[in-house]
C-alpha positions as CSV (number, residue, x, y, z in Angstrom):
1,M,100.8,106.6,88.9
2,T,101.4,103.7,91.2
3,S,104.2,101.1,90.9
4,T,101.5,98.8,89.3
5,E,100.8,101.5,86.7
6,L,97.3,102.4,88.0
7,T,96.1,105.9,88.2
8,F,95.3,107.7,91.5
9,A,94.0,111.2,92.2
10,V,95.5,113.4,94.9
11,G,92.9,116.1,94.6
12,F,90.1,117.8,92.7
13,A,89.7,121.6,92.0
14,Y,86.9,123.9,90.9
15,M,88.1,126.9,89.0
16,E,86.2,129.9,87.6
17,S,88.5,130.3,84.6
18,E,91.7,128.8,83.4
19,Q,94.0,131.7,84.1
20,T,97.5,131.7,85.4
21,E,96.5,133.1,88.8
22,N,93.9,130.4,89.3
23,F,96.3,127.6,88.2
24,C,98.8,129.1,90.7
25,W,96.2,128.8,93.5
26,V,95.5,125.2,92.6
27,L,99.2,124.2,92.4
28,E,99.9,126.0,95.7
29,K,97.2,123.9,97.4
30,L,98.7,120.8,95.8
31,K,102.1,121.8,97.1
32,E,100.7,121.9,100.7
33,L,99.9,118.2,100.5
34,F,103.5,117.1,100.2
35,V,105.0,115.4,103.2
36,K,108.2,117.2,102.9
37,K,108.3,121.0,102.4
38,D,111.2,120.8,99.9
39,M,109.7,118.0,97.9
40,C,108.2,118.8,94.4
41,P,107.1,116.7,91.4
42,Q,110.1,115.8,89.2
43,V,108.0,115.7,86.1
44,I,104.6,117.3,85.3
45,L,102.8,116.3,82.1
46,T,100.3,118.7,80.5
47,N,98.8,119.8,77.3
48,R,100.1,123.0,75.6
49,D,98.1,125.3,77.9
50,L,100.3,128.4,78.2
51,A,98.6,129.7,81.4
52,L,99.1,126.3,83.2
53,M,102.7,126.0,81.9
54,K,103.4,129.5,83.3
55,A,101.8,128.6,86.7
56,I,104.0,125.4,86.9
57,E,107.1,127.5,86.3
58,I,106.1,129.8,89.1
59,V,105.0,127.2,91.7
60,F,107.3,124.3,90.8
61,P,110.3,125.9,89.1
62,R,112.5,122.8,89.5
63,S,109.9,120.5,87.9
64,I,110.2,119.4,84.2
65,N,107.1,120.2,82.3
66,L,106.5,117.7,79.5
67,L,103.8,118.1,76.8
68,C,101.3,115.4,75.7
69,R,102.6,113.6,72.5
70,F,99.1,112.4,71.7
71,H,97.6,115.9,71.4
72,I,100.6,117.3,69.6
73,N,100.5,114.5,67.0
74,K,96.8,115.0,66.6
75,N,97.2,118.8,66.0
76,V,100.1,118.2,63.6
77,G,98.0,115.6,61.7
78,A,95.1,117.9,61.4
79,K,97.3,120.7,60.1
80,C,98.9,118.2,57.6
81,K,95.4,117.4,56.2
82,Q,94.8,121.2,55.6
83,H,98.1,121.9,53.7
84,V,99.3,118.6,52.2
85,V,97.8,116.7,49.3
86,N,96.3,113.3,50.1
87,D,99.0,111.2,48.4
88,L,101.7,112.7,50.7
89,Q,99.9,112.9,53.9
90,K,100.8,109.4,55.1
91,T,104.5,109.8,54.2
92,I,104.7,113.2,56.0
93,D,103.0,111.7,59.1
94,T,105.5,109.0,59.2
95,L,108.5,111.4,58.8
96,W,107.0,113.5,61.6
97,M,106.7,110.5,63.9
98,E,110.4,109.8,63.2
99,V,111.3,113.3,64.3
100,V,109.3,112.9,67.5
101,W,110.8,109.5,68.3
102,A,114.4,110.4,67.5
103,S,116.7,108.9,70.1
104,D,119.4,111.6,70.1
105,E,120.1,115.0,68.8
106,V,122.1,113.8,65.8
107,E,119.2,111.6,64.7
108,Y,116.8,114.4,65.4
109,G,118.7,116.8,63.0
110,Q,118.7,114.1,60.3
111,R,115.0,113.3,60.7
112,L,114.0,117.0,60.7
113,H,116.1,117.6,57.5
114,Q,114.1,114.7,55.8
115,L,110.8,116.3,56.9
116,E,111.9,119.7,55.5
117,Q,112.9,118.2,52.2
118,A,109.5,116.4,51.9
119,C,107.6,119.6,52.8
120,V,109.5,121.9,50.5
121,D,106.2,122.8,48.7
122,Y,104.3,123.1,51.9
123,S,105.8,126.0,53.7
124,G,102.7,126.7,55.7
125,F,102.8,123.3,57.3
126,I,106.5,123.1,58.0
127,N,106.5,126.6,59.5
128,Y,103.6,125.6,61.8
129,V,105.5,122.5,62.9
130,K,108.7,124.4,63.6
131,D,107.3,127.7,65.1
132,T,104.5,126.1,67.2
133,W,106.2,123.0,68.4
134,L,109.7,122.2,67.6
135,T,111.6,125.5,68.2
136,P,109.9,126.4,71.5
137,H,109.0,123.0,72.9
138,R,111.1,120.2,71.4
139,H,112.7,119.5,74.8
140,R,109.2,118.8,76.2
141,F,108.2,115.9,73.8
142,V,110.9,114.8,71.4
143,G,112.6,111.6,72.4
144,A,116.1,113.0,72.1
145,W,115.4,115.1,75.1
146,I,112.7,113.4,77.1
147,N,114.5,110.1,77.1
148,R,116.8,111.7,79.6
149,V,113.9,112.4,81.9
150,L,112.5,110.1,84.5
151,H,108.9,110.1,83.2
152,L,108.2,106.4,84.0
153,G,106.6,105.9,80.6
154,N,104.1,108.8,80.8
155,T,104.4,110.8,77.6
156,T,100.7,111.5,77.1
157,T,97.8,112.8,79.2
158,N,95.6,109.9,78.3
159,R,95.9,108.6,81.8
160,V,94.4,111.9,83.1
161,E,91.8,112.0,80.4
162,S,90.6,108.5,81.4
163,A,90.4,109.3,85.1
164,H,88.5,112.5,84.3
165,W,86.0,110.6,82.2
166,K,85.4,108.1,85.0
167,L,84.8,111.0,87.5
168,K,82.3,112.6,85.2
169,Q,80.5,109.3,84.9
170,M,80.2,109.2,88.6
171,L,79.1,112.9,88.9
172,G,76.4,112.3,86.3
173,N,75.8,115.9,85.5
174,S,77.1,119.4,86.2
175,I,74.2,120.9,88.2
176,D,74.4,118.8,91.5
177,D,75.2,120.5,94.8
178,M,78.6,120.3,96.5
179,V,77.6,117.5,98.8
180,K,76.7,115.2,95.9
181,C,79.8,116.1,94.1
182,W,81.9,115.4,97.2
183,E,80.2,112.0,97.6
184,A,81.0,111.1,94.0
185,M,84.6,112.2,94.4
186,N,84.9,110.2,97.6
187,N,83.4,107.1,95.9
188,N,85.8,107.6,93.1
189,L,88.8,107.7,95.4
190,R,87.6,104.7,97.4
191,L,87.2,102.7,94.1
192,Q,90.7,103.8,93.1
193,L,92.2,102.8,96.4
194,G,90.5,99.5,96.4
195,N,91.8,98.6,92.9
196,I,95.3,99.8,93.8
197,R,95.5,97.7,97.0
198,A,94.3,94.6,95.1
199,S,97.0,95.2,92.5
200,F,99.6,95.4,95.3
201,Q,98.5,92.1,96.8
202,K,98.8,90.2,93.5
203,I,102.5,90.9,93.7
204,F,102.8,88.6,96.7
205,Y,100.8,85.6,95.6
206,E,101.0,85.7,91.7
207,V,104.2,85.0,89.8
208,E,104.3,85.1,86.0
209,H,106.0,82.3,84.3
210,A,108.5,84.7,82.7
211,H,109.7,85.8,86.2
212,V,110.3,82.4,87.7
213,S,114.0,82.4,86.8
214,P,116.5,82.9,89.7
215,F,117.7,85.9,87.7
216,Y,114.6,87.8,89.2
217,G,115.1,86.2,92.6
218,Y,115.8,89.4,94.5
219,L,112.9,91.3,92.8
220,R,110.0,88.8,93.1
221,G,107.6,90.1,95.7
222,S,109.7,93.2,96.2
223,V,109.0,95.2,93.0
224,S,105.8,95.5,90.9
225,R,105.0,93.1,88.2
226,A,104.8,96.0,85.8
227,A,108.5,96.7,86.4
228,L,109.3,93.0,86.0
229,R,107.5,92.9,82.6
230,R,109.6,95.9,81.4
231,I,112.8,94.3,82.6
232,A,111.8,91.0,80.8
233,E,111.2,92.9,77.6
234,E,114.5,94.7,77.9
235,L,116.3,91.4,78.5
236,L,115.4,90.4,74.9
237,R,117.7,93.2,73.6
238,V,120.8,91.8,75.4
239,D,121.4,89.4,72.5
240,Y,122.4,92.2,70.1
241,V,123.2,95.0,72.6
242,G,125.6,93.0,74.9
243,T,127.2,95.4,77.3
244,N,127.7,98.3,74.8
245,R,126.2,101.4,76.3
246,K,126.3,103.3,73.0
247,I,124.2,100.7,71.2
248,C,121.9,100.3,74.2
249,G,121.0,104.0,74.6
250,C,120.1,103.2,78.3
251,T,116.6,104.7,77.8
252,L,115.0,102.2,80.3
253,R,117.5,103.4,82.9
254,T,117.1,107.1,82.4
255,S,113.3,107.2,81.6
256,Y,112.0,104.4,83.9
257,G,114.6,103.9,86.6
258,L,115.0,100.3,85.6
259,P,118.1,98.3,84.6
260,C,118.7,98.6,80.8
261,A,120.0,96.1,78.3
262,C,123.7,96.8,78.8
263,E,123.3,96.5,82.6
264,L,121.3,93.2,82.3
265,G,124.0,92.0,79.9
266,R,126.7,92.5,82.7
267,Y,124.5,90.6,85.2
268,T,123.9,87.8,82.7
269,L,127.6,87.4,82.0
270,G,128.5,87.4,85.7
271,G,125.7,85.0,86.6
272,I,124.4,87.5,89.1
273,P,120.7,88.0,89.9
274,I,119.4,91.5,89.3
275,P,120.1,93.5,92.6
276,I,117.1,95.1,94.2
277,D,118.9,98.5,94.6
278,V,119.2,99.0,90.8
279,V,115.4,99.3,90.6
280,H,114.1,102.9,91.3
281,V,112.2,103.2,94.6
282,H,109.0,104.0,92.7
283,W,108.7,100.4,91.5
284,R,109.4,99.1,95.0
285,K,106.6,101.0,96.6
286,L,103.9,98.4,97.2
287,T,101.7,100.3,99.6
288,M,99.8,103.6,99.6
289,E,100.9,104.4,103.2
290,V,103.7,106.8,103.8
291,K,106.2,106.0,106.6
292,L,108.1,108.9,108.0
293,E,111.8,108.4,108.4
294,V,113.4,108.2,111.8
295,G,113.9,111.6,113.3
296,E,111.5,113.3,110.9
297,D,108.1,114.8,111.6
298,D,105.2,115.5,109.3
299,G,105.3,119.3,109.5
300,S,104.6,122.0,112.1
301,E,101.0,122.3,110.9
302,V,100.1,119.0,112.5
303,D,102.7,118.7,115.1
304,M,101.1,118.5,118.6
305,T,104.2,118.4,120.7
306,S,104.2,122.0,121.9
307,A,100.4,122.0,122.4
308,M,100.5,118.8,124.5
309,D,103.4,120.3,126.6
310,E,101.4,123.4,127.2
311,L,98.3,121.3,128.1
312,W,100.3,119.4,130.8
313,R,101.7,122.6,132.2
314,R,98.2,124.0,132.4
315,F,96.9,120.9,134.0
316,R,99.6,120.8,136.7
317,S,98.9,124.4,137.6
318,L,95.1,124.0,138.3
319,D,93.5,123.0,141.5
320,I,91.5,119.8,141.8
321,I,88.3,121.3,140.5
322,G,90.1,122.7,137.5
323,K,91.9,119.4,136.8
324,R,88.6,117.5,136.8
325,A,87.0,120.0,134.4
326,L,90.0,119.9,132.0
327,K,90.2,116.1,132.1
328,S,86.5,115.9,131.3
329,R,87.1,118.1,128.2
330,V,90.1,116.1,127.0
331,C,88.1,112.9,127.5
332,E,85.4,114.2,125.3
333,L,88.0,114.6,122.5
334,A,89.8,111.3,123.1
335,Y,86.7,109.1,123.7
336,P,83.8,110.7,121.9
337,T,81.6,107.5,122.3
338,M,81.9,107.9,126.1
339,T,80.5,111.4,126.3
340,P,77.0,112.2,127.7
341,L,76.1,113.6,124.2
342,C,76.0,110.0,122.8
343,T,72.5,108.6,122.7
344,P,72.0,105.1,124.0
345,P,71.1,102.4,121.5
346,E,67.4,102.1,120.7
347,K,65.6,99.5,122.7
348,L,64.2,96.7,120.6
349,K,61.1,94.6,121.0
350,T,62.1,91.1,122.1
351,K,58.7,89.5,121.4
352,G,56.9,89.0,118.1
353,G,58.3,88.7,114.6
354,V,60.0,91.6,112.9
355,K,58.4,92.6,109.6
356,K,60.6,92.9,106.6
357,K,59.9,94.3,103.2
358,G,61.9,91.7,101.4
359,K,63.3,88.4,102.4
360,K,67.0,87.4,101.9
361,P,67.8,84.2,100.1
362,A,68.3,81.2,102.4
363,E,72.0,81.0,101.6
364,Y,72.6,84.6,102.8
365,D,70.4,84.3,105.9
366,V,71.9,85.9,109.0
367,Y,68.6,87.0,110.4
368,R,67.5,83.9,112.2
369,D,70.5,84.0,114.6
370,P,70.9,86.4,116.3
371,S,67.5,88.1,115.9
372,Y,68.6,91.0,118.2
373,H,70.7,92.5,115.5
374,E,68.2,92.0,112.7
375,S,67.0,95.6,112.5
376,Y,70.5,96.9,112.4
377,I,71.5,95.0,109.3
378,E,71.6,97.0,106.1
379,D,73.1,94.6,103.6
380,V,74.7,91.2,103.3
381,V,77.5,90.7,100.8
382,N,78.3,87.2,99.7
383,V,81.7,85.8,98.7
384,E,83.0,82.7,96.9
385,S,82.5,79.4,98.8
386,D,85.8,77.7,98.5
387,G,86.9,77.2,102.1
388,N,88.6,80.7,101.9
389,C,85.3,82.6,102.4
390,G,86.2,84.0,105.9
391,F,89.6,85.3,104.7
392,R,87.9,86.6,101.5
393,V,85.5,88.7,103.6
394,I,88.3,90.2,105.7
395,A,90.4,91.0,102.5
396,S,87.3,92.7,101.0
397,L,86.7,94.8,104.2
398,H,90.3,95.7,104.4
399,G,90.4,97.0,100.9
400,Y,92.4,94.2,99.3
401,G,89.5,93.0,97.3
402,E,88.0,89.5,97.7
403,D,90.8,87.9,95.7
404,G,93.4,89.4,98.1
405,W,92.6,86.6,100.7
406,P,96.1,85.0,100.4
407,M,97.6,88.3,101.6
408,V,95.4,88.1,104.8
409,H,96.6,84.5,105.4
410,R,100.2,85.7,105.0
411,E,99.8,88.7,107.3
412,L,98.0,86.7,110.1
413,G,100.7,84.1,109.8
414,L,103.3,86.9,110.5
415,V,101.3,88.1,113.5
416,I,101.4,84.8,115.2
417,I,105.2,84.6,115.0
418,D,105.7,88.3,116.1
419,K,108.3,88.2,118.8
420,D,106.8,91.2,120.5
421,R,103.5,89.3,121.0
422,S,104.8,85.8,121.5
423,T,104.1,85.8,125.2
424,L,100.5,87.0,124.6
425,Y,99.8,84.2,122.1
426,D,101.5,81.5,124.3
427,K,99.0,82.4,127.0
428,L,96.0,82.9,124.7
429,F,96.3,79.8,122.6
430,S,98.3,77.6,125.1
431,N,98.6,74.1,123.7
432,R,96.6,75.1,120.6
433,L,99.3,77.5,119.4
434,S,100.9,75.0,116.9
435,K,97.5,74.0,115.5
436,V,96.5,77.7,114.9
437,R,99.9,78.3,113.1
438,E,99.3,75.2,110.9
439,S,95.8,76.4,110.0
440,L,97.4,79.5,108.4
441,M,99.8,77.5,106.3
442,I,98.3,76.8,102.9
443,E,99.8,74.7,100.1
444,S,97.8,76.2,97.2
445,F,95.5,79.0,96.3
446,G,92.5,76.7,95.5
447,S,89.8,75.3,97.8
448,Q,90.8,74.6,101.4
449,P,89.9,71.8,103.7
450,P,87.9,72.5,106.9
451,E,91.0,72.7,109.1
452,K,92.2,75.7,107.0
453,W,88.9,77.7,107.3
454,L,88.7,80.8,109.3
455,S,87.7,79.7,112.8
456,L,86.7,81.8,115.9
457,P,87.7,82.8,118.4
458,D,91.3,82.1,117.4
459,M,91.4,84.1,114.2
460,G,89.3,86.9,115.7
461,Y,92.1,87.9,118.0
462,L,94.7,87.8,115.2
463,I,92.5,89.9,112.9
464,A,91.8,92.5,115.5
465,N,95.5,92.7,116.5
466,R,96.9,92.7,113.0
467,Y,94.6,95.3,111.5
468,N,93.9,97.3,114.7
469,V,90.1,97.0,114.0
470,V,87.1,96.0,116.0
471,L,85.8,92.6,114.6
472,V,82.2,91.7,115.2
473,C,80.9,88.2,114.5
474,L,77.3,87.6,114.1
475,G,76.6,83.8,114.5
476,N,76.1,81.4,117.3
477,P,77.5,82.8,119.6
478,C,77.9,86.5,118.7
479,M,81.3,88.0,119.7
480,T,83.3,91.1,119.6
481,F,87.1,91.2,119.3
482,F,89.0,94.4,120.3
483,P,92.8,94.8,119.7
484,M,94.6,93.4,122.8
485,T,97.8,95.5,122.8
486,S,96.7,99.0,121.7
487,S,94.6,101.8,123.0
488,H,91.1,102.9,121.9
489,S,91.0,105.0,118.7
490,P,87.8,107.1,118.0
491,N,88.2,106.6,114.2
492,V,88.6,102.8,114.3
493,S,87.1,100.6,111.6
494,I,84.5,98.0,112.6
495,Y,84.5,94.8,110.5
496,C,81.3,92.8,110.8
497,I,81.1,89.3,109.5
498,G,78.3,86.7,109.7
499,F,78.5,82.9,109.9
500,V,75.6,81.3,107.9
501,N,74.3,77.8,107.3
502,H,77.0,76.5,109.7
503,N,79.6,76.5,106.9
504,H,80.0,79.9,105.3
505,W,81.1,83.5,106.1
506,V,79.6,86.6,104.6
507,Q,80.2,90.3,105.0
508,V,77.5,92.1,106.9
509,N,77.0,95.9,106.6
510,M,75.5,97.4,109.7
511,K,73.8,100.6,110.5
512,E,75.8,103.3,112.3
513,G,75.9,102.9,116.1
514,F,74.7,99.3,116.1
515,P,75.1,97.5,119.5
516,L,78.2,95.3,120.0
517,P,78.0,91.7,121.2
518,P,80.0,90.8,124.3
519,V,83.8,90.3,124.2
520,T,85.2,86.9,124.9
521,L,86.4,85.8,128.3
522,D,89.9,85.3,127.1
523,W,90.0,88.9,125.8
524,K,89.1,90.1,129.3
525,K,91.7,87.7,130.8
526,F,94.7,88.4,128.6
527,H,94.3,92.0,127.1
528,S,96.9,94.5,128.1
529,H,96.2,97.3,130.5
530,I,96.1,99.9,127.8
531,A,93.5,97.9,125.8
532,T,91.0,98.5,128.6
533,T,90.2,101.8,126.8
534,W,88.4,99.9,124.1
535,M,85.7,98.7,126.6
536,L,85.5,102.3,127.9
537,G,85.2,103.8,124.5
538,F,82.4,101.5,123.4
539,A,80.7,101.3,126.8
540,G,77.5,102.8,125.5
541,R,77.1,100.1,122.8
542,M,78.2,96.9,124.5
543,Q,75.7,94.2,125.2
544,H,76.0,92.2,128.4
């Protein structure tokens, strides 16, 4: 679960049968995905599957295995209908729920005693409840115990059931081959990631009315809105809890990692805004990327230090012929688009009209100019026309979602004031620097005047540098923008946008290997030495 309370999958597994050995194999594979070797899930939520529970105990002995309340209550309700007369079923269901929700062990004992008294004539039911659930597993689902566990609000497997249903919808059936299943899973993950990134961006440009107070000043834009909502709800309890920890119970602190009512009461009395460090790091994680701490590495399995050292030693020991051969092999790995194995782009007919099966609507027409790229265009995706269309296209391409355009504005504004690149932009924009900065400053999230629209080539340089992508513009003229301060990457993303009707930007999806328009003269003039590798890496695809 993300800080915005969205679900994401870390893997999918096919198993022949649900046995302990098979579950252990799956969990061991999951364990290999963790960045740190000593890291393990703090809480794992499952149904009462004894084979899976045993596997968790073996592979993740330090993890706390909670059980799904929803399925437990469903099973208990079904058993109640079998043993208890209709008139008492509702009463006993209510008493059972009070046992499950008991806040401490004293209350648990009292609620259980009441349930036993009500079921004195139904020994089959009460024995089932105690022998199957309470005696062996009460610490896995009863509030008196799990309220001490940092489960972040996850007490049922409904989240997993929902994600599983969505995946099955994308799979369609159970008889497809592995390639189609892989594609469906990949699409599922892409959809999840897009939704998650969009939810993160809302944190930066949407503030709910309840969170405008200076009391939340340190938290706005730094913790998720889901966390802020829970804190706002807890703040309502301060009136009768005050600063008394016993009355408070501190469930929000122990189960969610958020300040509880008695903590909020102390901040309120002191007139102090809620400090950021009292919020658990989970709610402060507003990106899916993982940053390694200084001095850490990401494991010996992917560490290339020793291999690179050995490669250098071998290179220095070779004669000139051997060095040339080794360099050629390394270049094939580093710059795959430069190798002789890459086929040149197909030559296009420059005369005569190109026949098309269907014609795009006039408002989406990117075919008339330039015609050279027409046969390489697969699809054109339109966005809202409100003066933010160019930024909407970039936000969509980057995975923020179309409505994440204010985040693109914000990030490009930070790029242009980056101290490490100030000299570059002073030279690149010269006396236009202040104008470019002002164009990125918006006063509202509504329609924008022409001076705030995405304009090229200025924004092209900023986009390529900020996101380390290749930006291709199809319009009049056509241009390619490479990053100006980084080296070529073989897995780089290519963002293609089109300028239509002289006033609107659209997203253009191109075929693999399409030819790239020329770069601008200013890119050639001001790019760093290391950025030259971009031209070398795409040499076979550049138009001149």
